[in-house]
Chimera marker file (.cmm) of the C-alpha trace (Angstrom):
<marker_set name="trace">
<marker id="1" x="-9.784" y="-9.531" z="-28.447" r="1" g="1" b="0" radius="0.5"/>
<marker id="2" x="-7.826" y="-10.104" z="-31.591" r="1" g="1" b="0" radius="0.5"/>
<marker id="3" x="-8.315" y="-12.311" z="-34.614" r="1" g="1" b="0" radius="0.5"/>
<marker id="4" x="-6.145" y="-15.411" z="-34.948" r="1" g="1" b="0" radius="0.5"/>
<marker id="5" x="-4.835" y="-15.598" z="-38.519" r="1" g="1" b="0" radius="0.5"/>
<marker id="6" x="-5.500" y="-18.914" z="-40.234" r="1" g="1" b="0" radius="0.5"/>
<marker id="7" x="-5.770" y="-19.383" z="-43.995" r="1" g="1" b="0" radius="0.5"/>
<marker id="8" x="-9.082" y="-20.506" z="-45.360" r="1" g="1" b="0" radius="0.5"/>
<marker id="9" x="-10.949" y="-20.338" z="-42.028" r="1" g="1" b="0" radius="0.5"/>
<marker id="10" x="-13.325" y="-17.787" z="-40.672" r="1" g="1" b="0" radius="0.5"/>
<marker id="11" x="-12.053" y="-15.288" z="-38.093" r="1" g="1" b="0" radius="0.5"/>
<marker id="12" x="-11.576" y="-16.782" z="-34.641" r="1" g="1" b="0" radius="0.5"/>
<marker id="13" x="-11.078" y="-14.460" z="-31.694" r="1" g="1" b="0" radius="0.5"/>
<marker id="14" x="-8.795" y="-15.160" z="-28.786" r="1" g="1" b="0" radius="0.5"/>
<marker id="15" x="-9.332" y="-13.475" z="-25.434" r="1" g="1" b="0" radius="0.5"/>
<marker id="16" x="-6.181" y="-12.293" z="-23.627" r="1" g="1" b="0" radius="0.5"/>
<marker id="17" x="-6.442" y="-11.350" z="-19.938" r="1" g="1" b="0" radius="0.5"/>
<marker id="18" x="-3.553" y="-9.905" z="-17.959" r="1" g="1" b="0" radius="0.5"/>
<marker id="19" x="-3.784" y="-10.252" z="-14.211" r="1" g="1" b="0" radius="0.5"/>
<marker id="20" x="-1.625" y="-8.286" z="-11.807" r="1" g="1" b="0" radius="0.5"/>
<marker id="21" x="0.404" y="-6.637" z="-14.560" r="1" g="1" b="0" radius="0.5"/>
<marker id="22" x="1.790" y="-4.029" z="-12.160" r="1" g="1" b="0" radius="0.5"/>
<marker id="23" x="4.828" y="-5.092" z="-10.118" r="1" g="1" b="0" radius="0.5"/>
<marker id="24" x="4.009" y="-2.615" z="-7.322" r="1" g="1" b="0" radius="0.5"/>
<marker id="25" x="1.060" y="-1.658" z="-5.178" r="1" g="1" b="0" radius="0.5"/>
<marker id="26" x="0.676" y="1.735" z="-3.538" r="1" g="1" b="0" radius="0.5"/>
<marker id="27" x="-0.909" y="2.283" z="-0.134" r="1" g="1" b="0" radius="0.5"/>
<marker id="28" x="-2.138" y="5.495" z="1.415" r="1" g="1" b="0" radius="0.5"/>
<marker id="29" x="-1.987" y="5.020" z="5.185" r="1" g="1" b="0" radius="0.5"/>
<marker id="30" x="-2.527" y="7.155" z="8.259" r="1" g="1" b="0" radius="0.5"/>
<marker id="31" x="-1.233" y="6.555" z="11.790" r="1" g="1" b="0" radius="0.5"/>
<marker id="32" x="-3.654" y="7.441" z="14.578" r="1" g="1" b="0" radius="0.5"/>
<marker id="33" x="-2.011" y="7.891" z="17.983" r="1" g="1" b="0" radius="0.5"/>
<marker id="34" x="-3.633" y="8.180" z="21.396" r="1" g="1" b="0" radius="0.5"/>
<marker id="35" x="-1.659" y="11.361" z="22.086" r="1" g="1" b="0" radius="0.5"/>
<marker id="36" x="-2.273" y="13.511" z="19.026" r="1" g="1" b="0" radius="0.5"/>
<marker id="37" x="0.636" y="15.838" z="19.843" r="1" g="1" b="0" radius="0.5"/>
<marker id="38" x="3.206" y="13.092" z="19.210" r="1" g="1" b="0" radius="0.5"/>
<marker id="39" x="5.181" y="13.639" z="16.006" r="1" g="1" b="0" radius="0.5"/>
<marker id="40" x="7.287" y="11.128" z="14.099" r="1" g="1" b="0" radius="0.5"/>
<marker id="41" x="9.930" y="11.876" z="11.513" r="1" g="1" b="0" radius="0.5"/>
<marker id="42" x="9.913" y="9.975" z="8.233" r="1" g="1" b="0" radius="0.5"/>
<marker id="43" x="12.756" y="7.769" z="9.482" r="1" g="1" b="0" radius="0.5"/>
<marker id="44" x="10.893" y="6.943" z="12.720" r="1" g="1" b="0" radius="0.5"/>
<marker id="45" x="7.717" y="6.205" z="10.742" r="1" g="1" b="0" radius="0.5"/>
<marker id="46" x="9.480" y="3.734" z="8.436" r="1" g="1" b="0" radius="0.5"/>
<marker id="47" x="11.357" y="2.152" z="11.338" r="1" g="1" b="0" radius="0.5"/>
<marker id="48" x="8.067" y="1.662" z="13.184" r="1" g="1" b="0" radius="0.5"/>
<marker id="49" x="6.653" y="-0.216" z="10.185" r="1" g="1" b="0" radius="0.5"/>
<marker id="50" x="9.814" y="-2.360" z="9.928" r="1" g="1" b="0" radius="0.5"/>
<marker id="51" x="9.482" y="-3.170" z="13.630" r="1" g="1" b="0" radius="0.5"/>
<marker id="52" x="5.918" y="-4.343" z="13.020" r="1" g="1" b="0" radius="0.5"/>
<marker id="53" x="7.046" y="-6.522" z="10.112" r="1" g="1" b="0" radius="0.5"/>
<marker id="54" x="9.816" y="-8.015" z="12.248" r="1" g="1" b="0" radius="0.5"/>
<marker id="55" x="7.523" y="-8.762" z="15.183" r="1" g="1" b="0" radius="0.5"/>
<marker id="56" x="4.999" y="-10.559" z="12.962" r="1" g="1" b="0" radius="0.5"/>
<marker id="57" x="7.224" y="-12.269" z="10.373" r="1" g="1" b="0" radius="0.5"/>
<marker id="58" x="10.702" y="-12.256" z="11.964" r="1" g="1" b="0" radius="0.5"/>
<marker id="59" x="13.880" y="-11.309" z="10.123" r="1" g="1" b="0" radius="0.5"/>
<marker id="60" x="12.400" y="-12.375" z="6.794" r="1" g="1" b="0" radius="0.5"/>
<marker id="61" x="9.522" y="-9.943" z="7.267" r="1" g="1" b="0" radius="0.5"/>
<marker id="62" x="11.871" y="-7.133" z="8.263" r="1" g="1" b="0" radius="0.5"/>
<marker id="63" x="13.671" y="-7.627" z="4.934" r="1" g="1" b="0" radius="0.5"/>
<marker id="64" x="10.501" y="-6.887" z="2.940" r="1" g="1" b="0" radius="0.5"/>
<marker id="65" x="11.221" y="-4.099" z="0.467" r="1" g="1" b="0" radius="0.5"/>
<marker id="66" x="8.895" y="-1.122" z="0.629" r="1" g="1" b="0" radius="0.5"/>
<marker id="67" x="9.408" y="2.566" z="0.016" r="1" g="1" b="0" radius="0.5"/>
<marker id="68" x="8.055" y="5.581" z="1.823" r="1" g="1" b="0" radius="0.5"/>
<marker id="69" x="7.279" y="7.800" z="-1.170" r="1" g="1" b="0" radius="0.5"/>
<marker id="70" x="5.564" y="10.684" z="0.602" r="1" g="1" b="0" radius="0.5"/>
<marker id="71" x="5.146" y="11.484" z="4.278" r="1" g="1" b="0" radius="0.5"/>
<marker id="72" x="3.244" y="14.269" z="6.015" r="1" g="1" b="0" radius="0.5"/>
<marker id="73" x="4.501" y="14.788" z="9.550" r="1" g="1" b="0" radius="0.5"/>
<marker id="74" x="1.512" y="16.934" z="10.548" r="1" g="1" b="0" radius="0.5"/>
<marker id="75" x="-1.160" y="14.365" z="9.693" r="1" g="1" b="0" radius="0.5"/>
<marker id="76" x="1.057" y="11.262" z="10.118" r="1" g="1" b="0" radius="0.5"/>
<marker id="77" x="-0.078" y="10.050" z="6.705" r="1" g="1" b="0" radius="0.5"/>
<marker id="78" x="2.090" y="8.438" z="4.055" r="1" g="1" b="0" radius="0.5"/>
<marker id="79" x="2.133" y="6.815" z="0.656" r="1" g="1" b="0" radius="0.5"/>
<marker id="80" x="3.956" y="3.481" z="0.600" r="1" g="1" b="0" radius="0.5"/>
<marker id="81" x="5.145" y="1.489" z="-2.404" r="1" g="1" b="0" radius="0.5"/>
<marker id="82" x="5.512" y="-2.270" z="-2.007" r="1" g="1" b="0" radius="0.5"/>
<marker id="83" x="6.037" y="-5.164" z="-4.397" r="1" g="1" b="0" radius="0.5"/>
<marker id="84" x="2.685" y="-6.784" z="-5.143" r="1" g="1" b="0" radius="0.5"/>
<marker id="85" x="3.832" y="-10.093" z="-3.681" r="1" g="1" b="0" radius="0.5"/>
<marker id="86" x="4.521" y="-8.391" z="-0.326" r="1" g="1" b="0" radius="0.5"/>
<marker id="87" x="1.289" y="-6.399" z="-0.077" r="1" g="1" b="0" radius="0.5"/>
<marker id="88" x="-0.518" y="-8.850" z="2.206" r="1" g="1" b="0" radius="0.5"/>
<marker id="89" x="2.435" y="-9.089" z="4.601" r="1" g="1" b="0" radius="0.5"/>
<marker id="90" x="2.768" y="-5.320" z="4.879" r="1" g="1" b="0" radius="0.5"/>
<marker id="91" x="-0.972" y="-4.774" z="5.270" r="1" g="1" b="0" radius="0.5"/>
<marker id="92" x="-1.302" y="-7.449" z="7.972" r="1" g="1" b="0" radius="0.5"/>
<marker id="93" x="1.644" y="-6.081" z="9.948" r="1" g="1" b="0" radius="0.5"/>
<marker id="94" x="0.160" y="-2.560" z="9.815" r="1" g="1" b="0" radius="0.5"/>
<marker id="95" x="-3.161" y="-3.926" z="11.032" r="1" g="1" b="0" radius="0.5"/>
<marker id="96" x="-1.604" y="-5.650" z="14.034" r="1" g="1" b="0" radius="0.5"/>
<marker id="97" x="0.555" y="-2.748" z="15.239" r="1" g="1" b="0" radius="0.5"/>
<marker id="98" x="-1.173" y="-1.553" z="18.393" r="1" g="1" b="0" radius="0.5"/>
<marker id="99" x="1.240" y="0.558" z="20.420" r="1" g="1" b="0" radius="0.5"/>
<marker id="100" x="3.952" y="3.123" z="19.854" r="1" g="1" b="0" radius="0.5"/>
<marker id="101" x="6.135" y="4.118" z="22.833" r="1" g="1" b="0" radius="0.5"/>
<marker id="102" x="3.587" y="2.799" z="25.361" r="1" g="1" b="0" radius="0.5"/>
<marker id="103" x="0.608" y="4.580" z="23.826" r="1" g="1" b="0" radius="0.5"/>
<marker id="104" x="-2.210" y="3.063" z="21.826" r="1" g="1" b="0" radius="0.5"/>
<marker id="105" x="-2.094" y="3.506" z="18.072" r="1" g="1" b="0" radius="0.5"/>
<marker id="106" x="-3.682" y="2.183" z="14.887" r="1" g="1" b="0" radius="0.5"/>
<marker id="107" x="-2.842" y="2.338" z="11.213" r="1" g="1" b="0" radius="0.5"/>
<marker id="108" x="-5.715" y="3.259" z="8.937" r="1" g="1" b="0" radius="0.5"/>
<marker id="109" x="-5.309" y="2.024" z="5.369" r="1" g="1" b="0" radius="0.5"/>
<marker id="110" x="-7.097" y="4.696" z="3.367" r="1" g="1" b="0" radius="0.5"/>
<marker id="111" x="-6.502" y="3.536" z="-0.206" r="1" g="1" b="0" radius="0.5"/>
<marker id="112" x="-4.697" y="0.740" z="-2.053" r="1" g="1" b="0" radius="0.5"/>
<marker id="113" x="-4.075" y="0.597" z="-5.779" r="1" g="1" b="0" radius="0.5"/>
<marker id="114" x="-1.625" y="-0.832" z="-8.307" r="1" g="1" b="0" radius="0.5"/>
<marker id="115" x="-1.532" y="2.673" z="-9.840" r="1" g="1" b="0" radius="0.5"/>
<marker id="116" x="-0.031" y="5.651" z="-8.048" r="1" g="1" b="0" radius="0.5"/>
<marker id="117" x="-2.263" y="8.073" z="-9.933" r="1" g="1" b="0" radius="0.5"/>
<marker id="118" x="-5.335" y="6.468" z="-8.357" r="1" g="1" b="0" radius="0.5"/>
<marker id="119" x="-4.265" y="7.761" z="-4.916" r="1" g="1" b="0" radius="0.5"/>
<marker id="120" x="-4.379" y="11.404" z="-5.968" r="1" g="1" b="0" radius="0.5"/>
<marker id="121" x="-8.119" y="11.720" z="-5.515" r="1" g="1" b="0" radius="0.5"/>
<marker id="122" x="-10.843" y="10.203" z="-3.425" r="1" g="1" b="0" radius="0.5"/>
<marker id="123" x="-14.299" y="9.983" z="-4.979" r="1" g="1" b="0" radius="0.5"/>
<marker id="124" x="-15.861" y="9.845" z="-1.507" r="1" g="1" b="0" radius="0.5"/>
<marker id="125" x="-14.594" y="13.325" z="-0.731" r="1" g="1" b="0" radius="0.5"/>
<marker id="126" x="-15.342" y="14.822" z="-4.145" r="1" g="1" b="0" radius="0.5"/>
<marker id="127" x="-17.297" y="18.070" z="-4.073" r="1" g="1" b="0" radius="0.5"/>
<marker id="128" x="-18.860" y="19.300" z="-7.263" r="1" g="1" b="0" radius="0.5"/>
<marker id="129" x="-19.563" y="23.004" z="-7.701" r="1" g="1" b="0" radius="0.5"/>
<link id1="1" id2="2" r="1" g="1" b="0" radius="0.2"/>
<link id1="2" id2="3" r="1" g="1" b="0" radius="0.2"/>
<link id1="3" id2="4" r="1" g="1" b="0" radius="0.2"/>
<link id1="4" id2="5" r="1" g="1" b="0" radius="0.2"/>
<link id1="5" id2="6" r="1" g="1" b="0" radius="0.2"/>
<link id1="6" id2="7" r="1" g="1" b="0" radius="0.2"/>
<link id1="7" id2="8" r="1" g="1" b="0" radius="0.2"/>
<link id1="8" id2="9" r="1" g="1" b="0" radius="0.2"/>
<link id1="9" id2="10" r="1" g="1" b="0" radius="0.2"/>
<link id1="10" id2="11" r="1" g="1" b="0" radius="0.2"/>
<link id1="11" id2="12" r="1" g="1" b="0" radius="0.2"/>
<link id1="12" id2="13" r="1" g="1" b="0" radius="0.2"/>
<link id1="13" id2="14" r="1" g="1" b="0" radius="0.2"/>
<link id1="14" id2="15" r="1" g="1" b="0" radius="0.2"/>
<link id1="15" id2="16" r="1" g="1" b="0" radius="0.2"/>
<link id1="16" id2="17" r="1" g="1" b="0" radius="0.2"/>
<link id1="17" id2="18" r="1" g="1" b="0" radius="0.2"/>
<link id1="18" id2="19" r="1" g="1" b="0" radius="0.2"/>
<link id1="19" id2="20" r="1" g="1" b="0" radius="0.2"/>
<link id1="20" id2="21" r="1" g="1" b="0" radius="0.2"/>
<link id1="21" id2="22" r="1" g="1" b="0" radius="0.2"/>
<link id1="22" id2="23" r="1" g="1" b="0" radius="0.2"/>
<link id1="23" id2="24" r="1" g="1" b="0" radius="0.2"/>
<link id1="24" id2="25" r="1" g="1" b="0" radius="0.2"/>
<link id1="25" id2="26" r="1" g="1" b="0" radius="0.2"/>
<link id1="26" id2="27" r="1" g="1" b="0" radius="0.2"/>
<link id1="27" id2="28" r="1" g="1" b="0" radius="0.2"/>
<link id1="28" id2="29" r="1" g="1" b="0" radius="0.2"/>
<link id1="29" id2="30" r="1" g="1" b="0" radius="0.2"/>
<link id1="30" id2="31" r="1" g="1" b="0" radius="0.2"/>
<link id1="31" id2="32" r="1" g="1" b="0" radius="0.2"/>
<link id1="32" id2="33" r="1" g="1" b="0" radius="0.2"/>
<link id1="33" id2="34" r="1" g="1" b="0" radius="0.2"/>
<link id1="34" id2="35" r="1" g="1" b="0" radius="0.2"/>
<link id1="35" id2="36" r="1" g="1" b="0" radius="0.2"/>
<link id1="36" id2="37" r="1" g="1" b="0" radius="0.2"/>
<link id1="37" id2="38" r="1" g="1" b="0" radius="0.2"/>
<link id1="38" id2="39" r="1" g="1" b="0" radius="0.2"/>
<link id1="39" id2="40" r="1" g="1" b="0" radius="0.2"/>
<link id1="40" id2="41" r="1" g="1" b="0" radius="0.2"/>
<link id1="41" id2="42" r="1" g="1" b="0" radius="0.2"/>
<link id1="42" id2="43" r="1" g="1" b="0" radius="0.2"/>
<link id1="43" id2="44" r="1" g="1" b="0" radius="0.2"/>
<link id1="44" id2="45" r="1" g="1" b="0" radius="0.2"/>
<link id1="45" id2="46" r="1" g="1" b="0" radius="0.2"/>
<link id1="46" id2="47" r="1" g="1" b="0" radius="0.2"/>
<link id1="47" id2="48" r="1" g="1" b="0" radius="0.2"/>
<link id1="48" id2="49" r="1" g="1" b="0" radius="0.2"/>
<link id1="49" id2="50" r="1" g="1" b="0" radius="0.2"/>
<link id1="50" id2="51" r="1" g="1" b="0" radius="0.2"/>
<link id1="51" id2="52" r="1" g="1" b="0" radius="0.2"/>
<link id1="52" id2="53" r="1" g="1" b="0" radius="0.2"/>
<link id1="53" id2="54" r="1" g="1" b="0" radius="0.2"/>
<link id1="54" id2="55" r="1" g="1" b="0" radius="0.2"/>
<link id1="55" id2="56" r="1" g="1" b="0" radius="0.2"/>
<link id1="56" id2="57" r="1" g="1" b="0" radius="0.2"/>
<link id1="57" id2="58" r="1" g="1" b="0" radius="0.2"/>
<link id1="58" id2="59" r="1" g="1" b="0" radius="0.2"/>
<link id1="59" id2="60" r="1" g="1" b="0" radius="0.2"/>
<link id1="60" id2="61" r="1" g="1" b="0" radius="0.2"/>
<link id1="61" id2="62" r="1" g="1" b="0" radius="0.2"/>
<link id1="62" id2="63" r="1" g="1" b="0" radius="0.2"/>
<link id1="63" id2="64" r="1" g="1" b="0" radius="0.2"/>
<link id1="64" id2="65" r="1" g="1" b="0" radius="0.2"/>
<link id1="65" id2="66" r="1" g="1" b="0" radius="0.2"/>
<link id1="66" id2="67" r="1" g="1" b="0" radius="0.2"/>
<link id1="67" id2="68" r="1" g="1" b="0" radius="0.2"/>
<link id1="68" id2="69" r="1" g="1" b="0" radius="0.2"/>
<link id1="69" id2="70" r="1" g="1" b="0" radius="0.2"/>
<link id1="70" id2="71" r="1" g="1" b="0" radius="0.2"/>
<link id1="71" id2="72" r="1" g="1" b="0" radius="0.2"/>
<link id1="72" id2="73" r="1" g="1" b="0" radius="0.2"/>
<link id1="73" id2="74" r="1" g="1" b="0" radius="0.2"/>
<link id1="74" id2="75" r="1" g="1" b="0" radius="0.2"/>
<link id1="75" id2="76" r="1" g="1" b="0" radius="0.2"/>
<link id1="76" id2="77" r="1" g="1" b="0" radius="0.2"/>
<link id1="77" id2="78" r="1" g="1" b="0" radius="0.2"/>
<link id1="78" id2="79" r="1" g="1" b="0" radius="0.2"/>
<link id1="79" id2="80" r="1" g="1" b="0" radius="0.2"/>
<link id1="80" id2="81" r="1" g="1" b="0" radius="0.2"/>
<link id1="81" id2="82" r="1" g="1" b="0" radius="0.2"/>
<link id1="82" id2="83" r="1" g="1" b="0" radius="0.2"/>
<link id1="83" id2="84" r="1" g="1" b="0" radius="0.2"/>
<link id1="84" id2="85" r="1" g="1" b="0" radius="0.2"/>
<link id1="85" id2="86" r="1" g="1" b="0" radius="0.2"/>
<link id1="86" id2="87" r="1" g="1" b="0" radius="0.2"/>
<link id1="87" id2="88" r="1" g="1" b="0" radius="0.2"/>
<link id1="88" id2="89" r="1" g="1" b="0" radius="0.2"/>
<link id1="89" id2="90" r="1" g="1" b="0" radius="0.2"/>
<link id1="90" id2="91" r="1" g="1" b="0" radius="0.2"/>
<link id1="91" id2="92" r="1" g="1" b="0" radius="0.2"/>
<link id1="92" id2="93" r="1" g="1" b="0" radius="0.2"/>
<link id1="93" id2="94" r="1" g="1" b="0" radius="0.2"/>
<link id1="94" id2="95" r="1" g="1" b="0" radius="0.2"/>
<link id1="95" id2="96" r="1" g="1" b="0" radius="0.2"/>
<link id1="96" id2="97" r="1" g="1" b="0" radius="0.2"/>
<link id1="97" id2="98" r="1" g="1" b="0" radius="0.2"/>
<link id1="98" id2="99" r="1" g="1" b="0" radius="0.2"/>
<link id1="99" id2="100" r="1" g="1" b="0" radius="0.2"/>
<link id1="100" id2="101" r="1" g="1" b="0" radius="0.2"/>
<link id1="101" id2="102" r="1" g="1" b="0" radius="0.2"/>
<link id1="102" id2="103" r="1" g="1" b="0" radius="0.2"/>
<link id1="103" id2="104" r="1" g="1" b="0" radius="0.2"/>
<link id1="104" id2="105" r="1" g="1" b="0" radius="0.2"/>
<link id1="105" id2="106" r="1" g="1" b="0" radius="0.2"/>
<link id1="106" id2="107" r="1" g="1" b="0" radius="0.2"/>
<link id1="107" id2="108" r="1" g="1" b="0" radius="0.2"/>
<link id1="108" id2="109" r="1" g="1" b="0" radius="0.2"/>
<link id1="109" id2="110" r="1" g="1" b="0" radius="0.2"/>
<link id1="110" id2="111" r="1" g="1" b="0" radius="0.2"/>
<link id1="111" id2="112" r="1" g="1" b="0" radius="0.2"/>
<link id1="112" id2="113" r="1" g="1" b="0" radius="0.2"/>
<link id1="113" id2="114" r="1" g="1" b="0" radius="0.2"/>
<link id1="114" id2="115" r="1" g="1" b="0" radius="0.2"/>
<link id1="115" id2="116" r="1" g="1" b="0" radius="0.2"/>
<link id1="116" id2="117" r="1" g="1" b="0" radius="0.2"/>
<link id1="117" id2="118" r="1" g="1" b="0" radius="0.2"/>
<link id1="118" id2="119" r="1" g="1" b="0" radius="0.2"/>
<link id1="119" id2="120" r="1" g="1" b="0" radius="0.2"/>
<link id1="120" id2="121" r="1" g="1" b="0" radius="0.2"/>
<link id1="121" id2="122" r="1" g="1" b="0" radius="0.2"/>
<link id1="122" id2="123" r="1" g="1" b="0" radius="0.2"/>
<link id1="123" id2="124" r="1" g="1" b="0" radius="0.2"/>
<link id1="124" id2="125" r="1" g="1" b="0" radius="0.2"/>
<link id1="125" id2="126" r="1" g="1" b="0" radius="0.2"/>
<link id1="126" id2="127" r="1" g="1" b="0" radius="0.2"/>
<link id1="127" id2="128" r="1" g="1" b="0" radius="0.2"/>
<link id1="128" id2="129" r="1" g="1" b="0" radius="0.2"/>
</marker_set>
């Protein structure tokens, strides 16, 4: 809150609220496959997500800009960056992906935040000494 300057009047406060100030959202996701020995490279992982976008939203969905910031091939987990206006499209396409190379799979969205720093820790897994 800040005072609005007017001569001869008492101080009047104006409330300023910023909604969705961040242009990006960050998602921590994990791919769970039926055959746990299957490994995907970072390129295959991103291409799989693009395929899901294309199957749900067509060519327009496949053109959605998102970045694969970090990928762990052992755990099949990744951190994705997407424009805030495309978050719902990406999330819904991840939810509806159900098979990879004829085996059942599911994406687990672990965390979502407009701030990358928020994905560094998980308060549910915090252990105090």
